[in-house]
Every structure is written in structure tokens, then in C-alpha cells.
Phi, psi and omega in degrees: 000139181293130179236351184287144176239135186239134173252127181241126178271132178233131183248138175272121182228165173297134183304142185298337183272356183274137175282123184284136176238135180276140178297148180304326181275002177061026179273350181170201179250156181288125180242339181293130178071015181254138180294133176242158177205179178286138176307128184306322179290331175290324176301320179295321178296316178298314181302318181294319178297317180294321178296321177296324178292319180295333176277004180063032176262344182230140181260338179210137177241122181246126178260135181229143176217145178249132178149194182290179185302332180297342179297339179295333175296319179295318178296320178299324177298316178296321179294322179292332178284340178138357176294153186274320180205167183233158174230123178251113175271102190282124178228129180305149186305315182297321179285326181296328179296336181263001179294129177248176181304322182293319180295317179294321179298322178296319178296312182297321180297316179296319180293321179299321178288317182296317182275353180054050181276159180260340183214133174247120179251128176223154172295150183297332178198165175258146185281356178272314181252345178053033184290318183056050183226335190299312181300314181295318180294321180296317178299321179294317180294324181275343187062042177255151173295155182224147174233109184260158179055044186291131175250352174201136181232128180228129177275127179233082181067239179266016179235164180233127174263123182239122172264125186234151182270128176233173184301323184273358181143237181237143177236137179252129179241149169242119184249138174276128178289147003286154185210167176245132178231133174252138191261139179254172186301321188272009179293318180193177175247108183301143179281159169272137178289130179279159181302315178301321180288328176296319178293319178297324183297332180294339181263352180282152188280135169238115178274130180254124180226167177254153176305324180297331178296335180263358182073030183252131175263121184268010179298130180256145177265003179252147175225146179276121181280314182196143174241125185226152173292147175297148181297147177294139180285130180275159181293147178277174180232134177269138175237153186270323186228168177297322180298318178297322179296313180298318180296319180294318179296323176294322181298320181269005175079021179276334176226000000 
């Protein structure tokens, strides 16, 4: 009988198809009136948790998100995909913009202990900040083994076999549960939530808590100095000979 319990972190981000615009004061990017969706790597994490449940290897999948009230939409998406219940760690929008990987890792670590989960699944990175740090930091805070960039996950009793992508190819790890796994693109293809499941998700429970309820301080020691658009690419120059190329490089101070 399945006894494992899985906590899956899901982040609300600006939709990948939206063109990002920088605020006039360069304090961040424009989020008001912009379409948001679940981080694609988080979708993969949810899909993997649900597949493990469908194989009767997991008995409960819990989706958690940190941020403003709109994060409940993201949690509902996870519930429609097959998660059993949700936890919304409510953080005001202005404060949520300053949330970094360490603050989120502290929340996830406390929730993992509180819910007594056996596996924490997170996307390897979020497409808004591309930090790729939350899973690793959470594993460090919990002192749990970790398998990052997972392209295949297999439950073997009280252990987890994780195939992960590295520069030289594939590496296989065996982790003793409880453990943290971060999901990569090739782990699976997330399902689309069907209309009946979307309707069912509306009846599933979402518990709303504050960071203070977990004893977590979200104060960050980092501040954003400036956010700017990348510089426009200038036109290239054609040269006829190698000598012309060397002369041009000298002219612009490259050699």
C-alpha cells in the first residue's frame, strides 16, 4: 500500500508567452494586468507527483505556493492536474516581489516538517528569476539528500533512484527518503487539466496560512538595484580580408 506523501512547490510567474516590460523606474518588471501562469518546471513537478500517485506509490500530493491571493489560481491548477489539497502561504504582493530562494526554502522546509512528507518536488528553476537555488537550499535546511535536474525518478522501497542530466551525459543517484528532487524538462510532459477535473478542483481544500504561523522570517538581505532591458544589438560590419579584420578590431579596441 502507498504510504509516501509528496509536497510539490508551485510558483506563479508571468506567462512564458508574454513580452516582458521593465517598469519606468527600473525597480522591476510590469506585472499589473499581465497574464500569469504556473512556472513550467513546477508543472513538471506536479505531473511527476500525480504519476507516482497513479502508480499507487504515493498516497497524497500536496501543492504549496507562496505569494498574494492570486497564487490560489496556481494551486487550483495543480489540484485540477491531480493534487489532493493545497496550502497557500499568503504574502502581500509588494513583499512577494522581494521573496528570494532562501526565504521560500525556509517556508518549504518548515512545511515539509509540519506535513511529515517523504518527498519534496520542485521545479529546477523559475522562468522569472532563473535562480535554480530553492530546491538545493531547502535540502540543505532539512539536511535531506537531493537529486537535481531529474530526468527520471523511480521509487525503490525506501529509496529513490534519480537519473539526472549533467554536462557529460546522465548520472544516476540513489537517495534515501525523505529527499528533495528538482525536475528538469525531459522528466515528463505535463497533462492538460480536463474540465471535469477543473470543476472538482474547486471543491478541494486550500489551507491559507501566514509565514509567521510557521515561524519563518521573510526578511531578505538582498535588494534589487536596477532592472534594465538588454542593450539593442548593433549592426555588424563586413570586411574583405584578414588584414581588414585585424585593423577593424584594433580600431574598436578589441585587440
